[in-house]
C-alpha positions, 0 to 999 in steps of 0.5 A, spaced: 340 786 151 337 785 157 333 779 159 326 779 156 320 775 159 317 774 152 319 774 145 321 781 142 314 785 140 314 789 134 311 796 134 304 796 133 302 796 126 296 798 122 292 795 116 292 798 110 285 799 106 288 796 100 290 790 104 282 788 105 279 783 100 272 782 097 271 778 103 271 784 108 278 781 112 285 782 111 287 778 105 292 772 106 298 775 102 298 781 107 299 777 113 306 775 110 307 783 110 305 784 117 310 778 119 315 781 115 315 787 118 315 784 125 321 780 123 325 787 120 323 789 128 327 783 130 333 784 125 334 791 127 335 789 134 340 784 132 344 789 128 341 787 121 337 792 119 337 797 112 343 800 114 347 793 115 345 791 108 347 798 105 353 799 109 356 791 110 352 788 104 349 783 108 342 781 109 337 776 111 333 772 106 327 768 108 328 761 105 321 758 108 315 760 111 309 756 114 303 761 116 297 759 120 291 763 120 287 763 126 282 769 127 280 774 121 283 781 122 278 787 119 279 794 117 281 798 123 285 793 127 291 794 130 297 788 131 303 786 134 308 781 131 313 777 136 320 775 134 322 768 137 328 765 135 327 757 137 334 755 133 340 758 129 347 756 127 352 760 124 348 762 117 341 761 119 335 763 124 329 759 125 324 764 128 317 763 130 312 769 130 305 770 133 301 776 130 296 778 136 291 784 136 292 789 140 287 787 145 291 780 146 287 775 141 291 771 136 290 772 129 296 768 126 302 764 127 308 764 122 314 759 122 320 761 118 327 759 116 331 765 115 338 765 111 344 770 112 346 772 105 352 776 102 349 780 097 355 780 093 353 773 090 348 773 093 350 767 097 349 764 104 354 766 108 356 766 116 354 771 120 359 776 122 362 775 129 359 781 132 352 779 129 352 772 131 354 774 138 347 778 138 344 772 135 346 768 141 344 773 146 337 773 144 337 766 142 339 764 150 334 769 152 329 766 148 331 759 150 328 760 157 321 761 154 317 755 153 317 752 146 312 755 142 306 750 142 304 751 135 311 751 132 313 745 128 306 743 125 306 740 118 300 741 113 296 735 113 289 733 113 287 729 119 282 723 117 278 719 122 280 712 123 275 708 118 
C-alpha cells in the first residue's frame, strides 16, 4: 500500500429505485447498505473480501454502528463512502466513514466497531499475521490524518440551561 493523503474511497455507488421511501428520499436503512458496501471496499483492500471468507473461513462482523444523517439523498444521486481506521487491536477495527455525494457534499457519517470472526464458531478471533500487517499499515497511514471531527459523538438531547 502506498501513502494515502485521504481515507480510502469506495467506487461510486448508485441509489436503487426501491430504496427511495414515501418521502421521496433515501430510506434510512439503505444508508447502512451504502456504508456496508463502502466497508467492503476497504476490507477487500486489506485482504478481507469474499475470497477471504470462503477460503480462510474468516470474516468481519459489525458489532456496533452509529449513523448520522446530515443531508438527504434523492433518486439519481451518486455517492462514495470513505473508510478511515481510527483505532484497532488484534481482533477489532474502529472505522469512521463519510458518505459524500459525487459533488462533494456530506450526506451522512457512520462510526462502527468491527470484529474479526472465525466462522467455525463463530467467535471473535485475532487477525492472521498477514492481515494484521495490512491493517497496521493502513492504520498508520490514517493516523497521519486529522481525527474525524464527527467521530466519538453520542446520542443526546441538548437542553438549554433553565
